[in-house]
mmCIF file of the N, C-alpha and C atoms, coordinates in Angstrom:
data_MODEL
# 
_entry.id   MODEL 
# 
loop_
_atom_site.group_PDB 
_atom_site.id 
_atom_site.type_symbol 
_atom_site.label_atom_id 
_atom_site.label_alt_id 
_atom_site.label_comp_id 
_atom_site.label_asym_id 
_atom_site.label_entity_id 
_atom_site.label_seq_id 
_atom_site.pdbx_PDB_ins_code 
_atom_site.Cartn_x 
_atom_site.Cartn_y 
_atom_site.Cartn_z 
_atom_site.occupancy 
_atom_site.B_iso_or_equiv 
_atom_site.pdbx_formal_charge 
_atom_site.auth_seq_id 
_atom_site.auth_comp_id 
_atom_site.auth_asym_id 
_atom_site.auth_atom_id 
_atom_site.pdbx_PDB_model_num 
ATOM 1   N N  . MET A 1 1  ? 119.550 93.959  120.871 1.00 0.00 ? 1  MET A N  1 
ATOM 2   C CA . MET A 1 1  ? 121.010 93.621  120.690 1.00 0.00 ? 1  MET A CA 1 
ATOM 3   C C  . MET A 1 1  ? 121.351 94.192  119.311 1.00 0.00 ? 1  MET A C  1 
ATOM 4   N N  . THR A 1 2  ? 122.668 94.651  119.470 1.00 0.00 ? 2  THR A N  1 
ATOM 5   C CA . THR A 1 2  ? 123.314 95.184  118.137 1.00 0.00 ? 2  THR A CA 1 
ATOM 6   C C  . THR A 1 2  ? 124.374 94.399  117.648 1.00 0.00 ? 2  THR A C  1 
ATOM 7   N N  . TYR A 1 3  ? 124.644 94.415  116.604 1.00 0.00 ? 3  TYR A N  1 
ATOM 8   C CA . TYR A 1 3  ? 125.827 93.797  115.981 1.00 0.00 ? 3  TYR A CA 1 
ATOM 9   C C  . TYR A 1 3  ? 126.872 94.379  115.615 1.00 0.00 ? 3  TYR A C  1 
ATOM 10  N N  . SER A 1 4  ? 128.078 93.687  116.082 1.00 0.00 ? 4  SER A N  1 
ATOM 11  C CA . SER A 1 4  ? 129.514 94.297  115.802 1.00 0.00 ? 4  SER A CA 1 
ATOM 12  C C  . SER A 1 4  ? 129.737 94.658  114.507 1.00 0.00 ? 4  SER A C  1 
ATOM 13  N N  . HIS A 1 5  ? 130.216 95.974  114.070 1.00 0.00 ? 5  HIS A N  1 
ATOM 14  C CA . HIS A 1 5  ? 130.695 96.088  112.728 1.00 0.00 ? 5  HIS A CA 1 
ATOM 15  C C  . HIS A 1 5  ? 131.986 95.674  112.168 1.00 0.00 ? 5  HIS A C  1 
ATOM 16  N N  . PHE A 1 6  ? 132.384 94.774  113.179 1.00 0.00 ? 6  PHE A N  1 
ATOM 17  C CA . PHE A 1 6  ? 133.718 93.987  112.859 1.00 0.00 ? 6  PHE A CA 1 
ATOM 18  C C  . PHE A 1 6  ? 133.323 92.690  112.517 1.00 0.00 ? 6  PHE A C  1 
ATOM 19  N N  . ASP A 1 7  ? 132.018 92.190  112.741 1.00 0.00 ? 7  ASP A N  1 
ATOM 20  C CA . ASP A 1 7  ? 131.520 90.902  112.420 1.00 0.00 ? 7  ASP A CA 1 
ATOM 21  C C  . ASP A 1 7  ? 131.217 90.929  110.848 1.00 0.00 ? 7  ASP A C  1 
ATOM 22  N N  . PRO A 1 8  ? 132.161 89.864  110.286 1.00 0.00 ? 8  PRO A N  1 
ATOM 23  C CA . PRO A 1 8  ? 131.762 89.838  108.711 1.00 0.00 ? 8  PRO A CA 1 
ATOM 24  C C  . PRO A 1 8  ? 130.661 89.152  108.272 1.00 0.00 ? 8  PRO A C  1 
ATOM 25  N N  . ALA A 1 9  ? 129.908 88.430  109.142 1.00 0.00 ? 9  ALA A N  1 
ATOM 26  C CA . ALA A 1 9  ? 128.455 88.031  108.759 1.00 0.00 ? 9  ALA A CA 1 
ATOM 27  C C  . ALA A 1 9  ? 127.446 89.067  108.968 1.00 0.00 ? 9  ALA A C  1 
ATOM 28  N N  . ALA A 1 10 ? 127.783 90.314  109.617 1.00 0.00 ? 10 ALA A N  1 
ATOM 29  C CA . ALA A 1 10 ? 126.645 90.889  109.908 1.00 0.00 ? 10 ALA A CA 1 
ATOM 30  C C  . ALA A 1 10 ? 126.878 92.015  108.749 1.00 0.00 ? 10 ALA A C  1 
ATOM 31  N N  . GLN A 1 11 ? 127.932 91.901  107.859 1.00 0.00 ? 11 GLN A N  1 
ATOM 32  C CA . GLN A 1 11 ? 128.139 93.064  106.873 1.00 0.00 ? 11 GLN A CA 1 
ATOM 33  C C  . GLN A 1 11 ? 127.024 93.326  106.123 1.00 0.00 ? 11 GLN A C  1 
ATOM 34  N N  . ASP A 1 12 ? 126.539 92.291  105.386 1.00 0.00 ? 12 ASP A N  1 
ATOM 35  C CA . ASP A 1 12 ? 125.748 92.165  104.359 1.00 0.00 ? 12 ASP A CA 1 
ATOM 36  C C  . ASP A 1 12 ? 124.078 91.962  104.705 1.00 0.00 ? 12 ASP A C  1 
ATOM 37  N N  . ARG A 1 13 ? 124.082 91.827  106.094 1.00 0.00 ? 13 ARG A N  1 
ATOM 38  C CA . ARG A 1 13 ? 122.580 91.560  106.935 1.00 0.00 ? 13 ARG A CA 1 
ATOM 39  C C  . ARG A 1 13 ? 121.705 92.870  106.502 1.00 0.00 ? 13 ARG A C  1 
ATOM 40  N N  . VAL A 1 14 ? 120.508 92.601  106.054 1.00 0.00 ? 14 VAL A N  1 
ATOM 41  C CA . VAL A 1 14 ? 119.305 93.419  105.800 1.00 0.00 ? 14 VAL A CA 1 
ATOM 42  C C  . VAL A 1 14 ? 118.359 93.335  106.977 1.00 0.00 ? 14 VAL A C  1 
ATOM 43  N N  . PRO A 1 15 ? 117.883 94.496  107.384 1.00 0.00 ? 15 PRO A N  1 
ATOM 44  C CA . PRO A 1 15 ? 116.960 94.845  108.427 1.00 0.00 ? 15 PRO A CA 1 
ATOM 45  C C  . PRO A 1 15 ? 115.541 94.012  107.913 1.00 0.00 ? 15 PRO A C  1 
ATOM 46  N N  . TRP A 1 16 ? 115.288 93.429  109.373 1.00 0.00 ? 16 TRP A N  1 
ATOM 47  C CA . TRP A 1 16 ? 113.972 92.622  109.240 1.00 0.00 ? 16 TRP A CA 1 
ATOM 48  C C  . TRP A 1 16 ? 112.805 93.277  108.519 1.00 0.00 ? 16 TRP A C  1 
ATOM 49  N N  . ASN A 1 17 ? 112.847 94.789  108.798 1.00 0.00 ? 17 ASN A N  1 
ATOM 50  C CA . ASN A 1 17 ? 111.746 95.453  107.999 1.00 0.00 ? 17 ASN A CA 1 
ATOM 51  C C  . ASN A 1 17 ? 112.000 96.415  106.758 1.00 0.00 ? 17 ASN A C  1 
ATOM 52  N N  . PHE A 1 18 ? 112.937 96.097  106.151 1.00 0.00 ? 18 PHE A N  1 
ATOM 53  C CA . PHE A 1 18 ? 113.619 96.761  104.986 1.00 0.00 ? 18 PHE A CA 1 
ATOM 54  C C  . PHE A 1 18 ? 112.232 96.770  103.788 1.00 0.00 ? 18 PHE A C  1 
ATOM 55  N N  . GLY A 1 19 ? 112.181 97.932  103.484 1.00 0.00 ? 19 GLY A N  1 
ATOM 56  C CA . GLY A 1 19 ? 111.200 98.143  102.403 1.00 0.00 ? 19 GLY A CA 1 
ATOM 57  C C  . GLY A 1 19 ? 109.798 98.350  102.921 1.00 0.00 ? 19 GLY A C  1 
ATOM 58  N N  . ALA A 1 20 ? 109.437 98.049  104.068 1.00 0.00 ? 20 ALA A N  1 
ATOM 59  C CA . ALA A 1 20 ? 108.153 97.943  104.650 1.00 0.00 ? 20 ALA A CA 1 
ATOM 60  C C  . ALA A 1 20 ? 107.981 99.700  104.904 1.00 0.00 ? 20 ALA A C  1 
ATOM 61  N N  . LYS A 1 21 ? 106.373 99.997  104.711 1.00 0.00 ? 21 LYS A N  1 
ATOM 62  C CA . LYS A 1 21 ? 106.215 101.367 104.498 1.00 0.00 ? 21 LYS A CA 1 
ATOM 63  C C  . LYS A 1 21 ? 105.965 101.720 106.129 1.00 0.00 ? 21 LYS A C  1 
ATOM 64  N N  . GLY A 1 22 ? 106.244 102.991 106.410 1.00 0.00 ? 22 GLY A N  1 
ATOM 65  C CA . GLY A 1 22 ? 106.184 103.141 107.996 1.00 0.00 ? 22 GLY A CA 1 
ATOM 66  C C  . GLY A 1 22 ? 104.917 104.448 107.828 1.00 0.00 ? 22 GLY A C  1 
ATOM 67  N N  . GLY A 1 23 ? 104.613 104.659 109.132 1.00 0.00 ? 23 GLY A N  1 
ATOM 68  C CA . GLY A 1 23 ? 103.485 105.738 109.506 1.00 0.00 ? 23 GLY A CA 1 
ATOM 69  C C  . GLY A 1 23 ? 102.052 105.098 109.468 1.00 0.00 ? 23 GLY A C  1 
ATOM 70  N N  . PRO A 1 24 ? 101.233 106.119 109.571 1.00 0.00 ? 24 PRO A N  1 
ATOM 71  C CA . PRO A 1 24 ? 99.733  105.481 109.719 1.00 0.00 ? 24 PRO A CA 1 
ATOM 72  C C  . PRO A 1 24 ? 99.337  104.618 108.735 1.00 0.00 ? 24 PRO A C  1 
ATOM 73  N N  . LYS A 1 25 ? 98.178  103.818 109.004 1.00 0.00 ? 25 LYS A N  1 
ATOM 74  C CA . LYS A 1 25 ? 97.607  103.290 107.958 1.00 0.00 ? 25 LYS A CA 1 
ATOM 75  C C  . LYS A 1 25 ? 96.483  103.813 107.367 1.00 0.00 ? 25 LYS A C  1 
ATOM 76  N N  . ARG A 1 26 ? 96.059  103.604 106.099 1.00 0.00 ? 26 ARG A N  1 
ATOM 77  C CA . ARG A 1 26 ? 94.989  104.162 105.614 1.00 0.00 ? 26 ARG A CA 1 
ATOM 78  C C  . ARG A 1 26 ? 93.635  103.629 106.406 1.00 0.00 ? 26 ARG A C  1 
ATOM 79  N N  . PRO A 1 27 ? 92.578  104.525 106.602 1.00 0.00 ? 27 PRO A N  1 
ATOM 80  C CA . PRO A 1 27 ? 91.362  104.324 107.223 1.00 0.00 ? 27 PRO A CA 1 
ATOM 81  C C  . PRO A 1 27 ? 90.563  103.180 106.268 1.00 0.00 ? 27 PRO A C  1 
ATOM 82  N N  . PHE A 1 28 ? 89.578  102.465 106.672 1.00 0.00 ? 28 PHE A N  1 
ATOM 83  C CA . PHE A 1 28 ? 88.824  101.425 106.249 1.00 0.00 ? 28 PHE A CA 1 
ATOM 84  C C  . PHE A 1 28 ? 87.743  102.330 104.947 1.00 0.00 ? 28 PHE A C  1 
ATOM 85  N N  . ASN A 1 29 ? 87.556  101.772 104.067 1.00 0.00 ? 29 ASN A N  1 
ATOM 86  C CA . ASN A 1 29 ? 86.590  102.214 103.230 1.00 0.00 ? 29 ASN A CA 1 
ATOM 87  C C  . ASN A 1 29 ? 85.111  101.785 103.837 1.00 0.00 ? 29 ASN A C  1 
ATOM 88  N N  . GLN A 1 30 ? 84.233  102.007 103.141 1.00 0.00 ? 30 GLN A N  1 
ATOM 89  C CA . GLN A 1 30 ? 82.819  101.712 103.477 1.00 0.00 ? 30 GLN A CA 1 
ATOM 90  C C  . GLN A 1 30 ? 82.616  100.120 103.025 1.00 0.00 ? 30 GLN A C  1 
ATOM 91  N N  . LYS A 1 31 ? 82.903  99.796  102.072 1.00 0.00 ? 31 LYS A N  1 
ATOM 92  C CA . LYS A 1 31 ? 82.864  98.440  101.518 1.00 0.00 ? 31 LYS A CA 1 
ATOM 93  C C  . LYS A 1 31 ? 83.708  97.341  102.912 1.00 0.00 ? 31 LYS A C  1 
ATOM 94  N N  . GLN A 1 32 ? 84.682  97.846  103.353 1.00 0.00 ? 32 GLN A N  1 
ATOM 95  C CA . GLN A 1 32 ? 85.376  97.089  104.283 1.00 0.00 ? 32 GLN A CA 1 
ATOM 96  C C  . GLN A 1 32 ? 84.808  97.324  105.653 1.00 0.00 ? 32 GLN A C  1 
ATOM 97  N N  . ILE A 1 33 ? 84.137  98.126  105.748 1.00 0.00 ? 33 ILE A N  1 
ATOM 98  C CA . ILE A 1 33 ? 83.335  98.139  107.192 1.00 0.00 ? 33 ILE A CA 1 
ATOM 99  C C  . ILE A 1 33 ? 82.224  97.367  106.970 1.00 0.00 ? 33 ILE A C  1 
ATOM 100 N N  . TRP A 1 34 ? 81.647  97.254  106.383 1.00 0.00 ? 34 TRP A N  1 
ATOM 101 C CA . TRP A 1 34 ? 80.243  96.638  106.054 1.00 0.00 ? 34 TRP A CA 1 
ATOM 102 C C  . TRP A 1 34 ? 80.883  94.810  105.913 1.00 0.00 ? 34 TRP A C  1 
ATOM 103 N N  . ALA A 1 35 ? 81.806  94.506  105.368 1.00 0.00 ? 35 ALA A N  1 
ATOM 104 C CA . ALA A 1 35 ? 82.346  93.131  105.291 1.00 0.00 ? 35 ALA A CA 1 
ATOM 105 C C  . ALA A 1 35 ? 82.609  92.831  106.619 1.00 0.00 ? 35 ALA A C  1 
ATOM 106 N N  . ILE A 1 36 ? 83.232  93.746  107.445 1.00 0.00 ? 36 ILE A N  1 
ATOM 107 C CA . ILE A 1 36 ? 83.607  93.373  108.813 1.00 0.00 ? 36 ILE A CA 1 
ATOM 108 C C  . ILE A 1 36 ? 82.486  93.116  109.633 1.00 0.00 ? 36 ILE A C  1 
ATOM 109 N N  . ARG A 1 37 ? 81.440  94.068  109.538 1.00 0.00 ? 37 ARG A N  1 
ATOM 110 C CA . ARG A 1 37 ? 80.180  94.085  110.287 1.00 0.00 ? 37 ARG A CA 1 
ATOM 111 C C  . ARG A 1 37 ? 79.384  92.565  109.752 1.00 0.00 ? 37 ARG A C  1 
ATOM 112 N N  . PHE A 1 38 ? 79.460  92.344  108.582 1.00 0.00 ? 38 PHE A N  1 
ATOM 113 C CA . PHE A 1 38 ? 78.658  90.997  107.966 1.00 0.00 ? 38 PHE A CA 1 
ATOM 114 C C  . PHE A 1 38 ? 79.233  89.893  108.841 1.00 0.00 ? 38 PHE A C  1 
ATOM 115 N N  . PHE A 1 39 ? 80.795  89.874  108.774 1.00 0.00 ? 39 PHE A N  1 
ATOM 116 C CA . PHE A 1 39 ? 81.680  88.642  109.489 1.00 0.00 ? 39 PHE A CA 1 
ATOM 117 C C  . PHE A 1 39 ? 81.248  88.576  110.656 1.00 0.00 ? 39 PHE A C  1 
ATOM 118 N N  . PHE A 1 40 ? 81.008  89.668  111.463 1.00 0.00 ? 40 PHE A N  1 
ATOM 119 C CA . PHE A 1 40 ? 80.778  89.574  113.056 1.00 0.00 ? 40 PHE A CA 1 
ATOM 120 C C  . PHE A 1 40 ? 79.394  89.048  113.278 1.00 0.00 ? 40 PHE A C  1 
ATOM 121 N N  . ASP A 1 41 ? 78.476  89.538  112.373 1.00 0.00 ? 41 ASP A N  1 
ATOM 122 C CA . ASP A 1 41 ? 77.080  88.961  112.471 1.00 0.00 ? 41 ASP A CA 1 
ATOM 123 C C  . ASP A 1 41 ? 76.914  87.644  112.080 1.00 0.00 ? 41 ASP A C  1 
ATOM 124 N N  . ARG A 1 42 ? 77.739  87.294  111.031 1.00 0.00 ? 42 ARG A N  1 
ATOM 125 C CA . ARG A 1 42 ? 77.546  85.851  110.623 1.00 0.00 ? 42 ARG A CA 1 
ATOM 126 C C  . ARG A 1 42 ? 78.250  85.005  111.703 1.00 0.00 ? 42 ARG A C  1 
ATOM 127 N N  . GLU A 1 43 ? 79.149  85.334  112.171 1.00 0.00 ? 43 GLU A N  1 
ATOM 128 C CA . GLU A 1 43 ? 79.951  84.305  113.387 1.00 0.00 ? 43 GLU A CA 1 
ATOM 129 C C  . GLU A 1 43 ? 79.357  84.429  114.535 1.00 0.00 ? 43 GLU A C  1 
ATOM 130 N N  . GLU A 1 44 ? 78.235  85.359  114.776 1.00 0.00 ? 44 GLU A N  1 
ATOM 131 C CA . GLU A 1 44 ? 77.380  85.642  116.048 1.00 0.00 ? 44 GLU A CA 1 
ATOM 132 C C  . GLU A 1 44 ? 78.533  86.368  117.137 1.00 0.00 ? 44 GLU A C  1 
ATOM 133 N N  . ARG A 1 45 ? 79.362  87.312  116.618 1.00 0.00 ? 45 ARG A N  1 
ATOM 134 C CA . ARG A 1 45 ? 80.210  87.980  117.716 1.00 0.00 ? 45 ARG A CA 1 
ATOM 135 C C  . ARG A 1 45 ? 79.702  89.161  118.224 1.00 0.00 ? 45 ARG A C  1 
ATOM 136 N N  . ILE A 1 46 ? 78.884  88.987  118.924 1.00 0.00 ? 46 ILE A N  1 
ATOM 137 C CA . ILE A 1 46 ? 78.084  90.393  119.492 1.00 0.00 ? 46 ILE A CA 1 
ATOM 138 C C  . ILE A 1 46 ? 78.999  91.388  120.088 1.00 0.00 ? 46 ILE A C  1 
ATOM 139 N N  . ARG A 1 47 ? 79.942  90.902  120.973 1.00 0.00 ? 47 ARG A N  1 
ATOM 140 C CA . ARG A 1 47 ? 80.892  91.895  121.437 1.00 0.00 ? 47 ARG A CA 1 
ATOM 141 C C  . ARG A 1 47 ? 81.656  92.409  121.017 1.00 0.00 ? 47 ARG A C  1 
ATOM 142 N N  . ASP A 1 48 ? 82.334  91.640  119.846 1.00 0.00 ? 48 ASP A N  1 
ATOM 143 C CA . ASP A 1 48 ? 83.298  92.335  118.920 1.00 0.00 ? 48 ASP A CA 1 
ATOM 144 C C  . ASP A 1 48 ? 82.599  93.364  117.862 1.00 0.00 ? 48 ASP A C  1 
ATOM 145 N N  . ARG A 1 49 ? 81.381  93.032  117.567 1.00 0.00 ? 49 ARG A N  1 
ATOM 146 C CA . ARG A 1 49 ? 80.689  93.962  116.667 1.00 0.00 ? 49 ARG A CA 1 
ATOM 147 C C  . ARG A 1 49 ? 80.412  95.108  117.287 1.00 0.00 ? 49 ARG A C  1 
ATOM 148 N N  . ALA A 1 50 ? 79.928  95.088  118.661 1.00 0.00 ? 50 ALA A N  1 
ATOM 149 C CA . ALA A 1 50 ? 79.627  96.357  119.455 1.00 0.00 ? 50 ALA A CA 1 
ATOM 150 C C  . ALA A 1 50 ? 80.828  97.079  119.828 1.00 0.00 ? 50 ALA A C  1 
ATOM 151 N N  . LEU A 1 51 ? 81.958  96.420  119.856 1.00 0.00 ? 51 LEU A N  1 
ATOM 152 C CA . LEU A 1 51 ? 83.351  97.183  120.222 1.00 0.00 ? 51 LEU A CA 1 
ATOM 153 C C  . LEU A 1 51 ? 83.839  97.866  118.566 1.00 0.00 ? 51 LEU A C  1 
ATOM 154 N N  . PHE A 1 52 ? 83.304  96.917  117.496 1.00 0.00 ? 52 PHE A N  1 
ATOM 155 C CA . PHE A 1 52 ? 83.837  97.679  116.308 1.00 0.00 ? 52 PHE A CA 1 
ATOM 156 C C  . PHE A 1 52 ? 82.991  98.965  115.909 1.00 0.00 ? 52 PHE A C  1 
ATOM 157 N N  . ASP A 1 53 ? 81.604  98.584  116.274 1.00 0.00 ? 53 ASP A N  1 
ATOM 158 C CA . ASP A 1 53 ? 80.570  99.730  115.895 1.00 0.00 ? 53 ASP A CA 1 
ATOM 159 C C  . ASP A 1 53 ? 80.984  101.133 116.983 1.00 0.00 ? 53 ASP A C  1 
ATOM 160 N N  . LEU A 1 54 ? 81.421  100.990 118.161 1.00 0.00 ? 54 LEU A N  1 
ATOM 161 C CA . LEU A 1 54 ? 81.881  101.971 118.915 1.00 0.00 ? 54 LEU A CA 1 
ATOM 162 C C  . LEU A 1 54 ? 82.961  102.510 118.515 1.00 0.00 ? 54 LEU A C  1 
ATOM 163 N N  . ALA A 1 55 ? 84.059  101.774 117.888 1.00 0.00 ? 55 ALA A N  1 
ATOM 164 C CA . ALA A 1 55 ? 85.064  102.550 117.453 1.00 0.00 ? 55 ALA A CA 1 
ATOM 165 C C  . ALA A 1 55 ? 84.949  103.306 116.145 1.00 0.00 ? 55 ALA A C  1 
ATOM 166 N N  . ILE A 1 56 ? 84.081  102.735 115.143 1.00 0.00 ? 56 ILE A N  1 
ATOM 167 C CA . ILE A 1 56 ? 83.993  103.365 114.050 1.00 0.00 ? 56 ILE A CA 1 
ATOM 168 C C  . ILE A 1 56 ? 83.234  104.598 114.253 1.00 0.00 ? 56 ILE A C  1 
ATOM 169 N N  . ASP A 1 57 ? 82.291  104.589 115.306 1.00 0.00 ? 57 ASP A N  1 
ATOM 170 C CA . ASP A 1 57 ? 81.142  105.876 115.631 1.00 0.00 ? 57 ASP A CA 1 
ATOM 171 C C  . ASP A 1 57 ? 81.965  106.884 116.322 1.00 0.00 ? 57 ASP A C  1 
ATOM 172 N N  . SER A 1 58 ? 83.049  106.405 117.021 1.00 0.00 ? 58 SER A N  1 
ATOM 173 C CA . SER A 1 58 ? 83.607  107.542 118.106 1.00 0.00 ? 58 SER A CA 1 
ATOM 174 C C  . SER A 1 58 ? 85.148  107.678 117.536 1.00 0.00 ? 58 SER A C  1 
ATOM 175 N N  . LYS A 1 59 ? 85.555  107.061 116.607 1.00 0.00 ? 59 LYS A N  1 
ATOM 176 C CA . LYS A 1 59 ? 86.813  107.354 116.060 1.00 0.00 ? 59 LYS A CA 1 
ATOM 177 C C  . LYS A 1 59 ? 87.933  107.024 117.093 1.00 0.00 ? 59 LYS A C  1 
ATOM 178 N N  . LEU A 1 60 ? 87.764  105.927 117.832 1.00 0.00 ? 60 LEU A N  1 
ATOM 179 C CA . LEU A 1 60 ? 88.780  105.580 119.019 1.00 0.00 ? 60 LEU A CA 1 
ATOM 180 C C  . LEU A 1 60 ? 89.614  104.482 118.446 1.00 0.00 ? 60 LEU A C  1 
ATOM 181 N N  . ARG A 1 61 ? 90.708  104.464 118.942 1.00 0.00 ? 61 ARG A N  1 
ATOM 182 C CA . ARG A 1 61 ? 91.640  103.312 118.718 1.00 0.00 ? 61 ARG A CA 1 
ATOM 183 C C  . ARG A 1 61 ? 91.413  102.214 119.517 1.00 0.00 ? 61 ARG A C  1 
ATOM 184 N N  . GLY A 1 62 ? 91.948  101.158 119.058 1.00 0.00 ? 62 GLY A N  1 
ATOM 185 C CA . GLY A 1 62 ? 91.875  99.816  119.628 1.00 0.00 ? 62 GLY A CA 1 
ATOM 186 C C  . GLY A 1 62 ? 92.460  100.004 121.413 1.00 0.00 ? 62 GLY A C  1 
ATOM 187 N N  . CYS A 1 63 ? 93.518  100.577 121.341 1.00 0.00 ? 63 CYS A N  1 
ATOM 188 C CA . CYS A 1 63 ? 94.301  100.726 122.841 1.00 0.00 ? 63 CYS A CA 1 
ATOM 189 C C  . CYS A 1 63 ? 93.341  101.601 123.695 1.00 0.00 ? 63 CYS A C  1 
ATOM 190 N N  . ASP A 1 64 ? 92.425  102.649 123.038 1.00 0.00 ? 64 ASP A N  1 
ATOM 191 C CA . ASP A 1 64 ? 91.294  103.417 123.848 1.00 0.00 ? 64 ASP A CA 1 
ATOM 192 C C  . ASP A 1 64 ? 90.300  102.375 124.076 1.00 0.00 ? 64 ASP A C  1 
ATOM 193 N N  . LEU A 1 65 ? 89.947  101.669 123.373 1.00 0.00 ? 65 LEU A N  1 
ATOM 194 C CA . LEU A 1 65 ? 88.692  100.860 123.543 1.00 0.00 ? 65 LEU A CA 1 
ATOM 195 C C  . LEU A 1 65 ? 89.034  99.772  124.854 1.00 0.00 ? 65 LEU A C  1 
ATOM 196 N N  . VAL A 1 66 ? 90.275  99.325  124.702 1.00 0.00 ? 66 VAL A N  1 
ATOM 197 C CA . VAL A 1 66 ? 90.536  98.315  125.773 1.00 0.00 ? 66 VAL A CA 1 
ATOM 198 C C  . VAL A 1 66 ? 90.214  99.071  127.237 1.00 0.00 ? 66 VAL A C  1 
ATOM 199 N N  . GLU A 1 67 ? 90.636  100.201 127.493 1.00 0.00 ? 67 GLU A N  1 
ATOM 200 C CA . GLU A 1 67 ? 90.516  100.732 128.409 1.00 0.00 ? 67 GLU A CA 1 
ATOM 201 C C  . GLU A 1 67 ? 89.360  101.050 129.232 1.00 0.00 ? 67 GLU A C  1 
ATOM 202 N N  . LEU A 1 68 ? 88.519  100.944 128.183 1.00 0.00 ? 68 LEU A N  1 
ATOM 203 C CA . LEU A 1 68 ? 86.689  101.542 128.651 1.00 0.00 ? 68 LEU A CA 1 
ATOM 204 C C  . LEU A 1 68 ? 86.179  100.498 129.834 1.00 0.00 ? 68 LEU A C  1 
ATOM 205 N N  . LYS A 1 69 ? 85.415  100.916 130.306 1.00 0.00 ? 69 LYS A N  1 
ATOM 206 C CA . LYS A 1 69 ? 84.703  100.102 131.348 1.00 0.00 ? 69 LYS A CA 1 
ATOM 207 C C  . LYS A 1 69 ? 83.390  100.400 130.876 1.00 0.00 ? 69 LYS A C  1 
ATOM 208 N N  . ILE A 1 70 ? 82.395  99.189  131.360 1.00 0.00 ? 70 ILE A N  1 
ATOM 209 C CA . ILE A 1 70 ? 81.119  99.458  131.296 1.00 0.00 ? 70 ILE A CA 1 
ATOM 210 C C  . ILE A 1 70 ? 80.376  100.492 131.828 1.00 0.00 ? 70 ILE A C  1 
ATOM 211 N N  . GLY A 1 71 ? 81.047  100.885 133.102 1.00 0.00 ? 71 GLY A N  1 
ATOM 212 C CA . GLY A 1 71 ? 80.451  102.204 133.794 1.00 0.00 ? 71 GLY A CA 1 
ATOM 213 C C  . GLY A 1 71 ? 80.704  103.438 132.642 1.00 0.00 ? 71 GLY A C  1 
ATOM 214 N N  . ASP A 1 72 ? 81.742  103.414 132.098 1.00 0.00 ? 72 ASP A N  1 
ATOM 215 C CA . ASP A 1 72 ? 81.782  104.659 131.032 1.00 0.00 ? 72 ASP A CA 1 
ATOM 216 C C  . ASP A 1 72 ? 80.616  104.832 130.133 1.00 0.00 ? 72 ASP A C  1 
ATOM 217 N N  . LEU A 1 73 ? 80.245  103.702 129.511 1.00 0.00 ? 73 LEU A N  1 
ATOM 218 C CA . LEU A 1 73 ? 79.308  103.661 128.631 1.00 0.00 ? 73 LEU A CA 1 
ATOM 219 C C  . LEU A 1 73 ? 77.843  103.753 128.965 1.00 0.00 ? 73 LEU A C  1 
ATOM 220 N N  . VAL A 1 74 ? 77.520  103.363 130.258 1.00 0.00 ? 74 VAL A N  1 
ATOM 221 C CA . VAL A 1 74 ? 76.048  103.133 130.685 1.00 0.00 ? 74 VAL A CA 1 
ATOM 222 C C  . VAL A 1 74 ? 75.902  104.155 131.748 1.00 0.00 ? 74 VAL A C  1 
ATOM 223 N N  . SER A 1 75 ? 74.829  104.823 131.746 1.00 0.00 ? 75 SER A N  1 
ATOM 224 C CA . SER A 1 75 ? 74.264  105.776 132.831 1.00 0.00 ? 75 SER A CA 1 
ATOM 225 C C  . SER A 1 75 ? 73.043  105.365 132.974 1.00 0.00 ? 75 SER A C  1 
ATOM 226 N N  . GLY A 1 76 ? 72.830  104.731 133.978 1.00 0.00 ? 76 GLY A N  1 
ATOM 227 C CA . GLY A 1 76 ? 71.369  104.039 134.346 1.00 0.00 ? 76 GLY A CA 1 
ATOM 228 C C  . GLY A 1 76 ? 70.624  103.280 133.345 1.00 0.00 ? 76 GLY A C  1 
ATOM 229 N N  . PRO A 1 77 ? 69.869  103.304 132.631 1.00 0.00 ? 77 PRO A N  1 
ATOM 230 C CA . PRO A 1 77 ? 69.184  102.460 131.680 1.00 0.00 ? 77 PRO A CA 1 
ATOM 231 C C  . PRO A 1 77 ? 69.669  102.808 130.244 1.00 0.00 ? 77 PRO A C  1 
ATOM 232 N N  . ASP A 1 78 ? 70.356  103.837 130.372 1.00 0.00 ? 78 ASP A N  1 
ATOM 233 C CA . ASP A 1 78 ? 70.888  104.425 129.066 1.00 0.00 ? 78 ASP A CA 1 
ATOM 234 C C  . ASP A 1 78 ? 72.247  104.068 128.441 1.00 0.00 ? 78 ASP A C  1 
ATOM 235 N N  . ILE A 1 79 ? 72.753  103.884 127.320 1.00 0.00 ? 79 ILE A N  1 
ATOM 236 C CA . ILE A 1 79 ? 73.974  103.634 126.865 1.00 0.00 ? 79 ILE A CA 1 
ATOM 237 C C  . ILE A 1 79 ? 74.363  104.829 125.985 1.00 0.00 ? 79 ILE A C  1 
# 
């Protein structure tokens, strides 16, 4: 929904994302990666740790990981 340029209340309205940086985010550094792995291990979140390791190793994004099925990763007894 847009605001009318005739509305005096909308004249001084600042956009909600004013000053925010746009574009891609910086990748994690090694220290951040190990901190996330340690957190998953401490909280015993095996599934999240496996997805995180898969994402880091394969350089996939989160939206790509969500679409994966077990059959895409497993071929017989091998992963």
